[in-house]
C-alpha atoms as an extended CHARMM CRD file, in Angstrom:
* protein
*
       130  EXT
         1         1  UNK       CA             73.6830000000       46.6970000000       78.4370000000  PROA      1               0.0000000000
         2         2  UNK       CA             70.0970000000       47.1510000000       79.5670000000  PROA      2               0.0000000000
         3         3  UNK       CA             67.2380000000       48.1780000000       77.2840000000  PROA      3               0.0000000000
         4         4  UNK       CA             66.8650000000       51.6350000000       78.8400000000  PROA      4               0.0000000000
         5         5  UNK       CA             70.4870000000       52.5270000000       78.1050000000  PROA      5               0.0000000000
         6         6  UNK       CA             70.2310000000       51.1030000000       74.5820000000  PROA      6               0.0000000000
         7         7  UNK       CA             67.1590000000       53.2710000000       73.9870000000  PROA      7               0.0000000000
         8         8  UNK       CA             69.0970000000       56.3230000000       75.1890000000  PROA      8               0.0000000000
         9         9  UNK       CA             71.9820000000       55.5420000000       72.8290000000  PROA      9               0.0000000000
        10        10  UNK       CA             69.5570000000       54.9770000000       69.9390000000  PROA      10              0.0000000000
        11        11  UNK       CA             67.9310000000       58.3310000000       70.6270000000  PROA      11              0.0000000000
        12        12  UNK       CA             71.3240000000       60.0390000000       70.7560000000  PROA      12              0.0000000000
        13        13  UNK       CA             72.4090000000       58.3660000000       67.5050000000  PROA      13              0.0000000000
        14        14  UNK       CA             69.1750000000       59.3040000000       65.7350000000  PROA      14              0.0000000000
        15        15  UNK       CA             69.6560000000       62.8980000000       66.8770000000  PROA      15              0.0000000000
        16        16  UNK       CA             73.1890000000       62.9310000000       65.4480000000  PROA      16              0.0000000000
        17        17  UNK       CA             71.8500000000       61.4190000000       62.2220000000  PROA      17              0.0000000000
        18        18  UNK       CA             69.1620000000       64.0820000000       61.9430000000  PROA      18              0.0000000000
        19        19  UNK       CA             71.6870000000       66.8580000000       62.4520000000  PROA      19              0.0000000000
        20        20  UNK       CA             73.9440000000       65.4010000000       59.7710000000  PROA      20              0.0000000000
        21        21  UNK       CA             71.1440000000       65.0560000000       57.2910000000  PROA      21              0.0000000000
        22        22  UNK       CA             69.3630000000       68.3270000000       57.9820000000  PROA      22              0.0000000000
        23        23  UNK       CA             67.2680000000       69.4000000000       55.0540000000  PROA      23              0.0000000000
        24        24  UNK       CA             68.6140000000       66.6460000000       52.8050000000  PROA      24              0.0000000000
        25        25  UNK       CA             66.3570000000       64.0680000000       54.4950000000  PROA      25              0.0000000000
        26        26  UNK       CA             63.3030000000       66.1950000000       53.8520000000  PROA      26              0.0000000000
        27        27  UNK       CA             64.3110000000       66.5310000000       50.2210000000  PROA      27              0.0000000000
        28        28  UNK       CA             64.6790000000       62.7380000000       49.9620000000  PROA      28              0.0000000000
        29        29  UNK       CA             61.1860000000       62.2310000000       51.3780000000  PROA      29              0.0000000000
        30        30  UNK       CA             59.7850000000       64.4560000000       48.6300000000  PROA      30              0.0000000000
        31        31  UNK       CA             61.6420000000       62.3930000000       46.0180000000  PROA      31              0.0000000000
        32        32  UNK       CA             60.2620000000       59.1480000000       47.4740000000  PROA      32              0.0000000000
        33        33  UNK       CA             56.7100000000       60.4930000000       47.4440000000  PROA      33              0.0000000000
        34        34  UNK       CA             57.0170000000       61.5200000000       43.8170000000  PROA      34              0.0000000000
        35        35  UNK       CA             58.3200000000       58.0660000000       42.8510000000  PROA      35              0.0000000000
        36        36  UNK       CA             55.1460000000       56.2200000000       43.8560000000  PROA      36              0.0000000000
        37        37  UNK       CA             53.8660000000       54.1900000000       40.9640000000  PROA      37              0.0000000000
        38        38  UNK       CA             57.0110000000       54.5610000000       38.8530000000  PROA      38              0.0000000000
        39        39  UNK       CA             59.2800000000       51.7810000000       37.6450000000  PROA      39              0.0000000000
        40        40  UNK       CA             61.9730000000       50.2480000000       39.9010000000  PROA      40              0.0000000000
        41        41  UNK       CA             64.9050000000       51.4620000000       37.8020000000  PROA      41              0.0000000000
        42        42  UNK       CA             63.7240000000       55.0420000000       38.1630000000  PROA      42              0.0000000000
        43        43  UNK       CA             63.5520000000       54.4980000000       41.9100000000  PROA      43              0.0000000000
        44        44  UNK       CA             67.0900000000       53.1140000000       41.8890000000  PROA      44              0.0000000000
        45        45  UNK       CA             68.2680000000       56.1660000000       39.9350000000  PROA      45              0.0000000000
        46        46  UNK       CA             66.6490000000       58.4320000000       42.5230000000  PROA      46              0.0000000000
        47        47  UNK       CA             68.3640000000       56.5510000000       45.3710000000  PROA      47              0.0000000000
        48        48  UNK       CA             71.7310000000       56.9380000000       43.6130000000  PROA      48              0.0000000000
        49        49  UNK       CA             71.0870000000       60.6290000000       43.0300000000  PROA      49              0.0000000000
        50        50  UNK       CA             70.1550000000       61.0230000000       46.6890000000  PROA      50              0.0000000000
        51        51  UNK       CA             73.3890000000       59.3480000000       47.7960000000  PROA      51              0.0000000000
        52        52  UNK       CA             75.4100000000       61.6320000000       45.4980000000  PROA      52              0.0000000000
        53        53  UNK       CA             73.5730000000       64.6400000000       46.9080000000  PROA      53              0.0000000000
        54        54  UNK       CA             74.3040000000       63.4830000000       50.4470000000  PROA      54              0.0000000000
        55        55  UNK       CA             77.9800000000       62.9690000000       49.6720000000  PROA      55              0.0000000000
        56        56  UNK       CA             78.2370000000       66.4370000000       48.1650000000  PROA      56              0.0000000000
        57        57  UNK       CA             76.4490000000       68.1780000000       50.9980000000  PROA      57              0.0000000000
        58        58  UNK       CA             78.0500000000       66.2910000000       53.8490000000  PROA      58              0.0000000000
        59        59  UNK       CA             81.5910000000       66.0700000000       52.5680000000  PROA      59              0.0000000000
        60        60  UNK       CA             83.7600000000       63.0220000000       53.1160000000  PROA      60              0.0000000000
        61        61  UNK       CA             83.9860000000       63.2930000000       56.9160000000  PROA      61              0.0000000000
        62        62  UNK       CA             80.2760000000       63.8650000000       57.3330000000  PROA      62              0.0000000000
        63        63  UNK       CA             79.4890000000       60.9860000000       54.9920000000  PROA      63              0.0000000000
        64        64  UNK       CA             81.7830000000       58.6310000000       56.9630000000  PROA      64              0.0000000000
        65        65  UNK       CA             80.2340000000       59.7500000000       60.2460000000  PROA      65              0.0000000000
        66        66  UNK       CA             76.7320000000       59.1570000000       58.8640000000  PROA      66              0.0000000000
        67        67  UNK       CA             77.6990000000       55.6250000000       57.8280000000  PROA      67              0.0000000000
        68        68  UNK       CA             79.1160000000       54.9800000000       61.3260000000  PROA      68              0.0000000000
        69        69  UNK       CA             75.9180000000       56.2980000000       62.9390000000  PROA      69              0.0000000000
        70        70  UNK       CA             73.7530000000       54.1150000000       60.6900000000  PROA      70              0.0000000000
        71        71  UNK       CA             75.9310000000       51.0900000000       61.5100000000  PROA      71              0.0000000000
        72        72  UNK       CA             75.6200000000       51.7880000000       65.2400000000  PROA      72              0.0000000000
        73        73  UNK       CA             71.8040000000       52.0490000000       64.9850000000  PROA      73              0.0000000000
        74        74  UNK       CA             71.7590000000       48.7680000000       63.0660000000  PROA      74              0.0000000000
        75        75  UNK       CA             73.9210000000       47.1280000000       65.7390000000  PROA      75              0.0000000000
        76        76  UNK       CA             71.4480000000       48.1950000000       68.4250000000  PROA      76              0.0000000000
        77        77  UNK       CA             68.6970000000       46.4320000000       66.4650000000  PROA      77              0.0000000000
        78        78  UNK       CA             70.8760000000       43.3330000000       66.0970000000  PROA      78              0.0000000000
        79        79  UNK       CA             71.8340000000       43.4300000000       69.7870000000  PROA      79              0.0000000000
        80        80  UNK       CA             75.5180000000       43.8380000000       68.9010000000  PROA      80              0.0000000000
        81        81  UNK       CA             75.9150000000       47.4610000000       70.0150000000  PROA      81              0.0000000000
        82        82  UNK       CA             78.8710000000       48.2530000000       72.2370000000  PROA      82              0.0000000000
        83        83  UNK       CA             81.0300000000       45.3870000000       70.9850000000  PROA      83              0.0000000000
        84        84  UNK       CA             84.4340000000       46.2390000000       69.4900000000  PROA      84              0.0000000000
        85        85  UNK       CA             84.5790000000       45.3350000000       65.7950000000  PROA      85              0.0000000000
        86        86  UNK       CA             88.2830000000       44.4670000000       66.1490000000  PROA      86              0.0000000000
        87        87  UNK       CA             88.6630000000       42.3950000000       69.3110000000  PROA      87              0.0000000000
        88        88  UNK       CA             85.0630000000       41.5590000000       70.2290000000  PROA      88              0.0000000000
        89        89  UNK       CA             85.3420000000       42.9540000000       73.7470000000  PROA      89              0.0000000000
        90        90  UNK       CA             82.7660000000       45.2740000000       75.2880000000  PROA      90              0.0000000000
        91        91  UNK       CA             83.3430000000       48.9750000000       74.5980000000  PROA      91              0.0000000000
        92        92  UNK       CA             83.2040000000       50.9000000000       77.8950000000  PROA      92              0.0000000000
        93        93  UNK       CA             80.0130000000       52.8940000000       78.3850000000  PROA      93              0.0000000000
        94        94  UNK       CA             82.0450000000       56.0190000000       79.1000000000  PROA      94              0.0000000000
        95        95  UNK       CA             83.4970000000       55.8140000000       75.5880000000  PROA      95              0.0000000000
        96        96  UNK       CA             80.0750000000       55.2360000000       74.0350000000  PROA      96              0.0000000000
        97        97  UNK       CA             78.7480000000       58.3070000000       75.8300000000  PROA      97              0.0000000000
        98        98  UNK       CA             81.4610000000       60.4300000000       74.2140000000  PROA      98              0.0000000000
        99        99  UNK       CA             81.3710000000       58.7730000000       70.7640000000  PROA      99              0.0000000000
       100       100  UNK       CA             78.1560000000       56.7330000000       70.5600000000  PROA      100             0.0000000000
       101       101  UNK       CA             78.8940000000       55.6210000000       66.9890000000  PROA      101             0.0000000000
       102       102  UNK       CA             82.3520000000       54.2450000000       67.7320000000  PROA      102             0.0000000000
       103       103  UNK       CA             83.1560000000       50.7870000000       66.3960000000  PROA      103             0.0000000000
       104       104  UNK       CA             86.2860000000       50.1590000000       68.4310000000  PROA      104             0.0000000000
       105       105  UNK       CA             87.4070000000       50.0740000000       72.0560000000  PROA      105             0.0000000000
       106       106  UNK       CA             90.1380000000       52.5350000000       73.0440000000  PROA      106             0.0000000000
       107       107  UNK       CA             92.8200000000       49.8430000000       73.0930000000  PROA      107             0.0000000000
       108       108  UNK       CA             92.1420000000       48.6920000000       69.5190000000  PROA      108             0.0000000000
       109       109  UNK       CA             91.7800000000       52.2710000000       68.2860000000  PROA      109             0.0000000000
       110       110  UNK       CA             95.1420000000       53.1860000000       69.8360000000  PROA      110             0.0000000000
       111       111  UNK       CA             96.7650000000       50.1980000000       68.1790000000  PROA      111             0.0000000000
       112       112  UNK       CA             95.2870000000       51.1190000000       64.7880000000  PROA      112             0.0000000000
       113       113  UNK       CA             96.4450000000       54.7260000000       65.1560000000  PROA      113             0.0000000000
       114       114  UNK       CA             99.9730000000       53.5570000000       66.0100000000  PROA      114             0.0000000000
       115       115  UNK       CA            100.0000000000       51.3450000000       62.9280000000  PROA      115             0.0000000000
       116       116  UNK       CA             98.7620000000       54.1790000000       60.7090000000  PROA      116             0.0000000000
       117       117  UNK       CA            101.3750000000       56.5130000000       62.1670000000  PROA      117             0.0000000000
       118       118  UNK       CA            104.1220000000       53.9580000000       61.5120000000  PROA      118             0.0000000000
       119       119  UNK       CA            102.9400000000       53.5070000000       57.9240000000  PROA      119             0.0000000000
       120       120  UNK       CA            102.8070000000       57.2750000000       57.4610000000  PROA      120             0.0000000000
       121       121  UNK       CA            106.3420000000       57.7360000000       58.8000000000  PROA      121             0.0000000000
       122       122  UNK       CA            107.6220000000       54.9640000000       56.5140000000  PROA      122             0.0000000000
       123       123  UNK       CA            105.9290000000       56.6040000000       53.5230000000  PROA      123             0.0000000000
       124       124  UNK       CA            107.5500000000       59.9450000000       54.3450000000  PROA      124             0.0000000000
       125       125  UNK       CA            111.0130000000       58.4300000000       54.8890000000  PROA      125             0.0000000000
       126       126  UNK       CA            111.3840000000       55.5410000000       52.4350000000  PROA      126             0.0000000000
       127       127  UNK       CA            114.5370000000       53.4990000000       52.7250000000  PROA      127             0.0000000000
       128       128  UNK       CA            117.2850000000       54.7060000000       50.4330000000  PROA      128             0.0000000000
       129       129  UNK       CA            118.4150000000       52.2700000000       47.8070000000  PROA      129             0.0000000000
       130       130  UNK       CA            122.1540000000       51.6290000000       47.3950000000  PROA      130             0.0000000000
């Protein structure tokens, strides 16, 4: 993928990240500014408190999506963006345009969904013991 397209995806991902974070990011910046000159353990406590605040405000789905977005941005920096985490093949650009933070190609995602569905059906209908 060329650098121009990667820059477009990065911009799109950062926009998604900003929307997810909203005012929470601004609040975190204020916490960081107030930590200057304080001990490291206090800083660690603030980071933990920030993560708890994020989790509470975003909910589980939002938190998972934020982690996926951050991972995708990191992969752009590491020049690994657009590679399926399961099979290692290139994820089609059309898929990345729809879900720029996806980790899997459509084939691997379909396979994983089938497996989850099969597990779910087995959990709902356990084999009867004789």
